[in-house]
C-alpha positions in Angstrom: 117.1 165.6 217.7 117.5 165.2 221.5 120.8 164.1 222.9 121.1 162.1 226.1 123.8 160.6 228.3 122.5 157.1 227.6 122.7 154.1 225.2 119.2 153.1 226.3 116.9 151.4 223.8 114.3 149.9 226.1 116.1 146.5 226.3 118.8 144.7 228.2 121.7 145.6 226.1 123.1 148.8 224.5 121.8 149.3 221.0 125.3 148.5 219.6 125.6 145.4 221.7 127.2 144.3 224.9 130.1 142.1 223.6 133.5 142.8 225.0 132.5 145.2 227.8 134.6 143.2 230.3 137.6 143.6 228.1 137.0 147.3 227.6 136.7 147.6 231.4 140.1 145.9 232.0 141.7 148.1 229.3 140.4 151.2 231.0 141.7 149.9 234.3 145.1 149.1 232.8 145.3 152.6 231.2 144.6 154.2 234.6 147.2 152.0 236.3 149.8 152.8 233.7 149.2 156.5 234.0 148.6 156.8 237.8 150.0 153.7 239.5 148.3 150.7 241.1 147.0 152.7 244.0 144.4 154.1 241.6 142.1 151.2 242.4 141.5 152.3 245.9 138.7 154.6 246.9 135.4 155.6 245.3 134.8 155.3 241.6 132.1 156.9 239.4 131.0 155.6 236.0 129.1 158.6 234.5 126.8 157.5 231.7 127.3 153.9 232.6 124.5 152.5 230.3 123.8 148.9 231.0 126.4 148.8 233.7 128.6 146.1 232.3 131.8 148.1 232.4 131.1 149.2 236.0 130.3 145.7 237.1 133.5 144.4 235.4 135.5 147.0 237.3 133.8 146.3 240.7 136.0 143.3 241.7 139.1 145.4 241.1 138.2 148.7 242.9 137.2 149.9 246.3 133.6 150.9 245.4 131.9 152.1 242.2 128.7 154.0 241.4 127.1 154.0 238.0 124.8 156.8 236.9 122.7 156.9 233.7 119.5 158.7 232.7 117.6 155.5 232.2 117.2 152.4 234.4 118.5 149.2 232.9 117.1 145.8 233.5 120.6 144.4 234.2 121.3 146.7 237.2 119.6 144.7 240.0 121.4 141.5 239.0 124.8 143.2 238.7 124.4 144.9 242.1 123.4 141.5 243.6 126.8 140.0 242.7 128.9 143.0 243.5 128.4 144.4 247.0 130.5 147.5 246.2 128.5 148.4 243.2 125.4 150.7 243.0 123.5 152.3 240.2 121.4 155.5 240.2 119.1 157.0 237.6 120.0 160.6 236.7 121.1 163.0 234.1 123.9 165.5 234.3 121.3 167.9 235.8 120.5 165.4 238.6 124.1 164.7 239.5 124.3 167.2 242.4 121.7 165.2 244.3 123.4 161.9 243.6 127.1 162.6 244.1 128.4 165.0 246.7 131.1 167.5 246.1 134.7 166.2 246.2 133.6 162.6 247.0 135.1 160.7 244.0 138.6 159.4 243.6 138.3 158.2 240.0 135.6 159.1 237.5 135.0 157.4 234.1 133.4 159.4 231.3 133.7 156.9 228.4 132.1 157.8 225.1 129.6 160.2 226.8 130.4 163.8 226.1 129.1 163.6 222.5 125.6 162.5 223.7 124.8 165.3 226.2 123.2 168.6 225.4 125.8 170.6 227.2 129.3 169.1 227.3 130.6 172.0 229.4 128.0 171.2 232.1 129.1 167.5 232.1 132.8 168.4 232.5 131.9 170.9 235.2 130.1 168.2 237.1 133.1 165.9 236.7 135.3 168.5 238.2 132.9 169.2 241.1 132.6 165.5 242.2 136.3 164.7 242.0 138.4 165.1 245.1 141.4 167.4 244.8 144.1 165.2 243.2 141.3 163.0 241.7 141.5 161.4 238.2 139.1 161.1 235.3 139.4 158.7 232.4 137.8 160.7 229.6 137.3 159.2 226.1 135.2 160.1 223.1 135.2 160.6 219.3 137.0 163.2 217.2 134.9 165.4 214.9 137.6 165.5 212.3 137.8 161.7 211.9 135.9 161.2 208.6 134.0 158.1 209.7 131.1 158.7 212.2 131.8 156.1 214.8 128.2 155.4 215.8 126.8 154.7 212.3 130.1 153.9 210.6 129.4 156.1 207.6 131.7 158.7 206.1 131.2 162.5 206.5 127.6 162.4 207.7 128.6 164.2 211.0 130.1 167.1 209.0 126.8 167.8 207.2 123.5 169.4 208.3 121.9 166.7 210.5 118.2 166.9 209.6 118.6 166.5 205.8 121.1 163.8 206.2 118.8 161.8 208.4 115.9 162.3 205.9 118.1 161.1 203.1 119.4 158.1 204.9 115.9 157.2 206.1 114.6 157.4 202.5 117.5 155.1 201.4 116.5 152.6 204.1 119.6 152.9 206.2 118.7 151.5 209.6 121.9 152.8 211.3 120.7 156.4 211.3 119.2 155.7 214.7 122.8 156.2 216.1 123.2 159.5 214.4 122.5 161.4 217.6 126.1 162.2 218.7 127.8 165.6 218.4 131.5 165.4 218.7 134.2 168.1 219.0 137.6 168.6 217.5 140.8 168.4 219.6 141.1 172.2 220.1 137.6 172.8 221.3 137.5 169.7 223.6 140.9 170.5 225.2 139.8 174.1 225.8 136.6 172.9 227.4 138.4 170.6 229.7 141.0 173.2 230.7 138.4 175.8 231.2 136.7 173.5 233.8 140.0 173.5 235.7 141.5 170.1 234.7 145.1 169.3 234.0 145.1 166.8 231.1 147.3 164.5 229.1 146.5 162.3 226.1 146.7 158.6 226.9 145.9 157.2 223.4 149.0 154.9 223.2 148.6 153.9 226.8 145.0 152.8 226.1 146.2 150.8 223.1 148.8 149.0 225.1 146.4 148.3 227.9 143.9 146.9 225.3 146.5 144.6 223.7 147.4 143.3 227.2 143.8 142.1 227.8 143.2 140.7 224.4 142.2 143.5 222.1 144.0 143.0 218.8 144.3 144.7 215.4 146.8 146.6 213.4 145.6 150.0 214.5 146.0 149.1 218.2 149.5 147.8 217.6 150.5 150.9 215.7 149.0 153.2 218.4 150.7 151.3 221.2 154.1 152.1 219.7 153.4 155.8 219.0 156.1 158.0 220.6 155.0 161.0 222.6 156.1 163.5 220.0 154.0 161.8 217.3 151.0 161.5 219.6 151.2 165.2 220.2 151.5 165.9 216.5 148.7 163.5 215.5 146.2 164.3 218.2 143.9 166.5 216.1 143.6 163.7 213.5 143.2 160.6 215.7 139.9 158.7 215.4 139.1 159.4 219.1 140.5 160.9 222.2 141.6 159.3 225.5 142.5 161.9 228.1 143.6 161.4 231.7 142.2 164.4 233.6 143.4 165.5 237.0 141.8 167.9 239.4 144.7 169.9 240.9 145.2 170.0 244.7 144.1 173.3 246.2 
């Protein structure tokens, strides 16, 4: 089953909907501000795997300039660009990125729920490192293999089992959600090793993301508990969290 850096389904919206993307964008922005200071909004941003572009367009009024890249063109893009002069979209996969984004040209990159959809996560991370300026920052978020509920189809354990027979079984049972069973996540150890091997310094920002989400209207018991998580408990619980939120930094020199 092919994996792509895209939510494209041939329509206007991602296949799991477009509701709340503006709130997610502000939560991402709040997380980056909390971890790196208000000056993070300056400069050139990149949303890699931007999908329909709603997060990038919601960020555009708050940042210097932002470029969204996705393997498929989306019908929303021209309209979103028309109302945000500092926003542009480009069609391209990870393999095309070298022709779309110059070396060391990006101050802040977003890689939000993307790594699990690409054929080669190491290539994705390598490209993020290439495009960031020395001292640049990346917001990197994605699911945890060890979390028992697969987040794209909301079914337990299916991502731990051989994929082809699971898809055949669910299809025979009439489960329509199997369309989303095309993501391949990693555990904390493998993902952190991949990020460090690319040359990044990293820190978990899971509680910071929860606090930023609450500040812009995201609610729920899980978010409130995560927001209060002390650093020692975050470190201890990292391998078992439902997903990861890392702040990556490209070192100077």
